[in-house]
C-alpha positions as CSV (number, residue, x, y, z in Angstrom):
1,M,0.0,-0.1,0.0
2,R,1.3,3.4,-1.0
3,Q,1.9,5.9,1.8
4,M,-0.3,9.2,1.8
5,N,1.6,12.5,2.1
6,K,-1.2,14.3,4.1
7,I,-4.9,14.7,4.6
8,C,-6.6,17.8,3.0
9,N,-9.6,19.5,4.2
10,S,-12.1,21.0,1.8
11,A,-15.3,23.2,2.4
12,E,-18.0,23.2,-0.1
13,A,-21.2,25.3,-0.4
14,I,-24.6,23.5,-1.2
15,I,-26.6,26.5,-2.8
16,I,-30.1,25.8,-3.9
17,K,-32.4,28.3,-5.5
18,N,-35.9,27.5,-7.3
19,V,-35.0,23.8,-7.0
20,C,-31.6,24.2,-8.8
21,L,-28.3,23.5,-7.3
22,L,-25.4,25.9,-8.0
23,T,-22.4,24.0,-9.5
24,V,-19.1,25.0,-11.1
25,K,-18.5,23.2,-14.5
26,N,-15.1,21.8,-14.9
27,Y,-13.6,20.3,-18.1
28,D,-10.5,18.2,-19.1
29,L,-9.4,16.1,-21.9
30,E,-11.9,13.4,-20.7
31,G,-14.9,15.6,-20.5
32,D,-17.0,17.8,-18.5
33,W,-17.8,17.4,-14.7
34,Y,-19.3,19.5,-12.1
35,L,-18.4,20.3,-8.4
36,L,-19.9,22.4,-5.6
37,P,-18.2,25.8,-5.2
38,G,-15.5,25.7,-2.4
39,G,-12.2,24.5,-1.9
40,G,-9.2,23.7,0.1
41,Q,-8.7,25.0,3.6
42,N,-5.5,26.7,4.4
43,P,-3.7,26.2,7.8
44,G,-4.9,28.5,10.7
45,E,-8.3,29.1,8.6
46,T,-11.6,27.7,9.9
47,L,-13.7,25.8,7.4
48,E,-16.3,28.6,7.4
49,E,-13.4,31.1,6.4
50,A,-12.2,28.8,3.8
51,L,-15.6,28.5,2.2
52,R,-16.3,32.1,2.0
53,R,-12.7,32.9,0.6
54,E,-13.0,30.1,-2.1
55,C,-16.5,31.3,-3.1
56,I,-15.6,35.0,-3.3
57,I,-12.2,34.7,-4.7
58,E,-11.8,31.7,-6.8
59,E,-15.3,30.1,-7.4
60,I,-18.5,32.0,-7.9
61,G,-17.4,35.7,-7.1
62,I,-20.0,36.4,-4.4
63,E,-20.5,36.4,-0.6
64,V,-22.1,33.1,0.8
65,Y,-24.0,32.9,4.2
66,V,-22.7,29.6,5.7
67,G,-25.4,27.5,7.4
68,H,-25.4,23.9,8.7
69,L,-22.8,21.2,8.0
70,S,-24.9,18.7,6.1
71,Y,-22.5,16.1,4.6
72,I,-18.9,14.8,5.1
73,R,-17.3,12.9,2.5
74,E,-14.0,11.1,2.7
75,Y,-12.2,10.7,-0.6
76,I,-9.2,8.5,-0.9
77,R,-7.7,8.3,-4.3
78,K,-6.2,4.6,-4.7
79,N,-7.0,4.0,-8.4
80,P,-3.7,4.1,-10.4
81,E,-5.7,5.3,-13.5
82,F,-6.4,8.6,-11.9
83,S,-3.3,8.9,-9.9
84,E,-1.8,11.2,-12.7
85,H,-4.4,13.8,-11.9
86,D,-4.9,13.5,-8.2
87,G,-1.8,11.8,-6.9
88,D,-2.0,10.3,-3.3
89,T,-4.9,12.3,-2.6
90,H,-6.8,11.8,0.8
91,Q,-9.2,14.6,1.3
92,V,-12.0,15.2,3.8
93,E,-14.9,17.3,2.2
94,F,-17.2,19.3,4.5
95,M,-20.5,20.3,2.8
96,F,-22.5,23.1,4.3
97,E,-25.9,24.5,3.5
98,C,-25.3,28.0,2.2
99,D,-27.4,30.9,0.9
100,I,-26.7,33.9,-1.3
101,T,-29.0,37.1,-1.4
102,E,-31.5,37.4,-4.2
103,E,-29.7,40.3,-5.9
104,Q,-26.3,38.4,-6.2
105,S,-25.6,36.7,-9.6
106,P,-22.9,33.9,-9.5
107,E,-19.9,34.4,-11.9
108,L,-16.5,33.1,-11.8
109,G,-14.2,34.7,-9.1
110,N,-11.2,36.6,-9.7
111,N,-8.8,33.7,-9.4
112,P,-10.5,30.6,-10.9
113,G,-8.9,27.3,-11.4
114,S,-7.9,26.7,-15.1
115,Q,-10.6,23.9,-15.6
116,H,-13.4,26.1,-13.9
117,H,-16.2,27.4,-16.0
118,L,-19.4,28.8,-14.6
119,E,-22.1,28.1,-17.2
120,G,-25.5,29.6,-16.4
121,G,-24.8,29.0,-12.7
122,F,-27.4,26.8,-11.4
123,L,-27.7,23.2,-12.7
124,M,-31.2,21.6,-12.5
């Protein structure tokens, strides 16, 4: 069994408006895929701070109001087929119910990842 380098935490936003879920569309050579807005936690940062930073700066360009923790997912990449992309990933994802104000429109933040694309915002 290969040794993992470290465990990373990730905070993600579950934002639902008019029965639609807000997602960030990603793409690579293998096709399109969708993720919840959010991302990795930095040392010394709370999960709530990480989620706000990731949403404002990188993901959707708007302030989110962080609510209750709804789900926790542990992701351990062991499949050699995908290790080129994820390496020895061991990530714990914390998914929070979040809200945005009615007047805010999601768009890509100021520093999106190279694979990020916000297409219409909410996915039905």
